[in-house]
C-alpha positions in Angstrom: 111.9 85.9 113.5 110.5 83.0 115.2 108.6 81.4 113.1 111.9 81.5 110.2 114.6 78.5 111.0 117.1 80.1 110.9 120.5 77.8 112.1 124.1 79.1 111.7 125.0 78.9 108.0 120.9 79.1 106.9 120.0 82.7 107.9 118.9 83.6 104.0 115.3 83.5 104.8 115.5 85.6 108.3 117.8 88.0 106.7 115.7 88.7 104.0 112.8 89.1 106.4 114.6 91.8 108.8 116.0 93.5 105.4 111.6 94.1 104.1 111.4 95.8 108.0 114.3 98.0 107.5 113.2 98.7 104.0 109.7 99.1 105.9 111.2 102.0 108.3 113.3 104.0 105.1 116.4 102.4 106.4 119.0 102.3 103.7 121.0 98.6 104.1 124.0 96.2 102.4 122.9 93.1 102.6 127.2 91.6 101.7 128.0 87.7 103.3 124.8 87.2 104.5 124.8 89.7 107.1 123.3 93.1 107.1 124.9 96.3 107.7 123.6 99.8 107.8 125.1 103.1 109.0 122.4 106.1 110.1 122.0 108.3 107.2 124.1 111.5 108.2 127.3 109.3 107.9 131.0 111.4 108.4 133.9 109.7 107.5 135.7 112.4 109.8 133.3 110.7 112.9 133.9 108.1 115.0 132.5 105.3 115.0 129.3 103.6 117.4 128.5 99.8 115.9 125.7 97.6 117.4 126.3 93.9 116.6 123.9 91.3 117.3 122.9 88.1 115.4 120.7 86.3 113.4 121.3 82.9 113.7 120.3 80.0 116.2 121.1 76.9 117.4 119.1 73.7 116.6 116.5 72.9 118.5 117.1 70.6 121.4 115.4 68.1 122.7 112.7 68.5 125.7 110.6 71.3 124.2 107.1 71.5 124.9 105.5 73.3 122.5 106.8 73.6 118.9 109.7 75.8 119.0 109.1 78.1 115.0 105.8 79.3 117.4 105.6 82.3 119.3 102.7 82.2 121.0 100.2 84.5 121.0 100.8 85.9 124.9 101.2 89.8 124.6 103.8 89.9 127.1 106.2 87.3 126.4 107.7 86.0 123.2 108.8 81.6 122.9 111.1 80.1 120.4 114.1 78.9 119.2 115.6 82.4 118.8 113.6 84.5 120.7 116.0 85.4 124.3 119.4 84.3 121.8 119.5 86.5 119.9 116.0 87.5 118.6 115.6 90.1 121.8 118.6 92.0 121.3 118.0 91.9 117.2 114.3 94.2 117.5 116.1 96.4 120.7 119.8 97.4 118.2 117.1 97.9 114.9 114.7 100.2 117.5 117.5 102.0 118.3 119.3 102.3 115.4 115.9 103.6 113.9 115.0 106.5 116.6 119.2 107.5 116.0 119.4 107.3 112.6 117.9 110.5 111.0 119.1 113.1 113.4 122.8 114.5 112.3 125.4 113.2 115.5 128.8 113.7 116.8 129.3 109.8 115.7 128.8 107.0 113.4 126.1 105.3 114.2 126.5 101.9 112.5 124.0 98.4 112.7 125.7 94.9 112.5 122.9 92.2 112.0 125.5 88.7 111.7 125.7 85.4 110.8 127.1 82.9 111.8 128.0 83.4 115.0 126.7 80.1 117.2 129.3 78.7 114.7 132.0 81.0 114.9 131.9 80.5 111.1 133.5 82.5 107.8 132.0 84.8 106.8 130.6 86.6 110.0 131.6 88.8 112.1 134.9 86.5 112.2 135.4 88.2 109.0 134.0 91.7 109.3 136.4 92.3 111.3 139.1 90.2 110.0 142.8 92.6 109.5 141.8 91.2 105.5 137.7 91.3 106.2 135.3 94.3 105.2 136.0 96.9 108.0 140.0 97.2 107.7 139.7 97.5 103.7 139.5 100.7 103.4 135.9 101.1 101.9 132.5 102.4 102.6 132.5 100.3 105.6 134.8 102.2 108.1 136.2 99.6 111.2 133.7 101.1 113.9 135.7 102.3 117.2 133.3 101.0 119.6 130.9 98.2 119.5 128.2 96.9 121.8 127.7 93.1 121.7 124.2 92.5 122.1 123.6 89.6 123.7 121.1 88.5 126.4 122.6 89.8 129.7 118.9 91.2 131.1 120.7 94.6 130.3 123.9 94.0 133.2 126.7 95.6 131.4 129.3 92.6 130.6 133.2 94.6 130.7 134.4 91.2 130.0 134.3 87.2 128.8 135.9 84.4 129.0 137.3 82.7 125.9 137.1 78.6 124.6 139.5 76.3 124.2 138.4 73.4 123.2 141.4 69.7 123.4 141.2 66.9 121.8 143.1 64.4 123.3 144.1 61.3 122.0 146.0 58.4 124.1 147.7 55.3 121.9 149.0 52.4 123.1 149.1 48.8 122.3 145.9 46.8 121.6 146.4 43.3 123.1 143.8 40.4 124.7 142.5 41.5 127.6 142.3 37.9 129.4 146.4 37.5 128.8 146.9 40.9 129.9 148.8 42.2 126.4 149.3 45.4 125.2 148.7 48.9 126.6 146.2 50.6 128.0 145.4 53.4 126.0 142.2 53.8 128.7 144.3 54.0 131.5 147.0 56.1 130.0 144.5 59.0 128.7 142.7 58.5 132.9 146.0 59.5 134.0 146.0 62.9 131.8 142.0 63.2 133.2 143.1 63.0 136.4 146.3 65.4 136.2 144.0 67.6 133.9 142.0 68.0 137.0 143.9 68.8 139.3 146.2 71.5 137.0 146.1 74.1 138.4 146.1 77.7 136.4 148.5 79.7 138.4 147.5 83.7 136.9 144.3 84.8 138.8 142.8 87.9 136.5 141.0 90.1 139.0 138.1 90.4 136.3 137.2 86.8 135.6 139.1 84.5 138.1 141.0 81.7 137.5 140.7 79.4 134.5 137.7 77.4 133.7 138.5 73.6 132.7 136.2 70.0 132.6 137.1 66.8 130.6 133.5 66.5 128.7 133.3 63.4 126.2 135.9 60.1 126.2 135.4 57.1 124.3 137.6 54.8 123.7 137.4 49.9 123.5 135.2 48.1 120.4 134.9 45.1 122.9 134.9 43.6 126.3 138.3 41.2 125.9 139.8 44.1 123.7 142.6 45.7 125.1 142.0 49.7 123.7 144.7 50.6 121.7 143.3 54.2 121.4 141.4 56.4 123.9 139.9 60.0 122.8 138.7 62.7 125.1 137.5 66.2 124.6 138.9 69.2 126.9 136.7 72.4 127.7 138.8 75.7 128.6 137.2 78.6 129.4 140.5 81.3 129.1 140.5 84.5 131.1 143.3 87.6 129.6 146.0 86.7 131.5 147.0 83.7 129.0 147.0 83.1 125.6 145.1 80.1 124.1 148.5 78.9 122.6 150.0 79.6 126.3 147.4 77.1 127.6 148.1 74.6 125.7 152.1 74.3 126.6 151.2 74.7 130.0 148.6 71.4 129.1 150.6 69.6 126.6 154.1 69.8 128.9 152.8 66.9 131.6 149.8 65.3 129.6 150.5 61.3 127.3 148.4 61.6 125.5 148.9 64.6 122.7 146.4 67.1 122.9 145.3 69.2 119.4 143.4 72.3 119.4 139.9 72.6 117.2 140.7 76.9 117.4 142.8 78.4 119.6 141.4 82.7 118.3 138.3 81.9 120.6 140.3 84.9 123.0 139.2 86.2 125.9 138.0 89.5 126.2 138.1 92.5 128.3 136.3 95.8 128.1 139.7 98.4 127.5 140.6 100.5 131.0 139.3 103.6 131.5 136.9 103.5 127.9 134.2 105.3 127.7 132.0 102.7 127.8 132.5 101.8 131.5 131.9 105.1 132.2 128.8 105.8 130.5 127.6 102.3 132.2 128.8 104.1 135.5 126.6 106.9 134.6 123.6 104.9 134.3 124.2 103.4 137.6 124.3 99.9 135.2 125.8 96.8 137.0 128.7 95.5 135.1 130.3 91.9 135.4 132.2 89.0 133.6 130.6 87.0 131.2 131.4 83.2 131.2 129.3 82.7 127.8 131.4 83.6 124.5 130.2 85.5 122.2 131.4 87.8 118.4 133.4 89.8 120.8 135.6 87.1 120.9 136.5 87.9 117.3 136.4 92.1 117.3 139.8 94.2 117.9 138.1 97.7 119.5 136.8 98.6 122.4 133.2 97.1 123.8 130.8 95.4 125.8 128.2 92.9 125.6 124.6 94.0 126.8 121.4 93.1 125.6 117.8 92.1 126.7 116.9 89.2 128.5 118.4 86.0 130.7 122.1 84.2 129.2 119.7 81.6 131.1 117.2 80.7 128.8 119.7 80.6 125.4 120.2 76.9 124.4 117.5 75.0 126.6 113.7 73.9 125.8 111.0 76.7 125.9 113.5 79.4 125.1 111.4 82.9 125.5 112.0 86.3 126.6 109.4 89.0 127.5 108.5 91.8 126.0 109.4 94.2 128.7 112.1 93.1 128.7 112.2 93.9 124.5 111.2 97.3 125.5 113.4 97.6 128.0 116.6 96.6 126.0 114.8 99.8 123.6 115.0 102.7 126.4 118.4 101.3 127.6 120.1 101.3 124.3 119.1 105.1 123.1 120.0 105.7 127.3 123.4 104.1 127.1 123.6 106.0 123.5 122.8 109.7 124.7 126.1 109.2 127.6 127.9 107.5 125.9 127.8 111.3 123.9 128.1 113.2 126.9 123.3 113.8 126.1 125.2 116.1 123.4 123.2 114.9 120.2 121.0 117.9 118.8 
């Protein structure tokens, strides 16, 4: 997988590679809009469904790599390369766990979802699969899962919540003029006043799981010449919401005191949390897994059913140069998923 470029929207070759592996294991699967889906051999529509969800795509290669990002190396203890940690470790560990249970008659259905376009929240990945008018809601052969384990690098700790993502484009409007004559209305100054107000703003609702909403201004652009008062200034605000606010509420609260126009790029990237009293939480507790709130987003924000996030590798390695995962982490991921599934269903598997 590492040797194959699999940028978001360009996953066909890596999906073919993974599909060939599933075929060699005797696992029936179906490619659907570039995603790979499979159900356990003894699927029963009368039973609830647990899904294992990981993504096939990667971000682009970043600066700073000291080795070929598509060369996994030959060290038996470590796998290098783009996508090795995010999300190749979860993909192969979930395939192995799914294979472990594939031929067994279970008191539940097991589904494998290897999705595309996770890194860009694209229209054909999990966003479509779980949509109200998507595949799982269509009433066809693929049921809407009751529970989902989202595979992301967490060190096999159980993330029971994760922040959402709200990106706002701010635009201040002024009037251009000659700097020497003090003409015009400086859009940059309007934007700077708004940015100062945004930095000082406190969202009052506190999440017991995630704390307070986080806000950062990350980009700003204005002006074309040193002697012209800029009539337009653009800036970008990165916001990490909690379950205490909808994205619409956050946008409305900020626009109320900003002179700049704030426009959301997407209002659908909500925060997520495992349901109170969830069997997923109880299974994590029985196994003594550390639980935490994840600061990063994932496909979880597209999943309307009960879920948690857990996988091999470490989030701190993702989207960075010289990405890697340890082979012992993948082995621990396989064993961890199998133990979690057995514990989730009360060790009643036959």
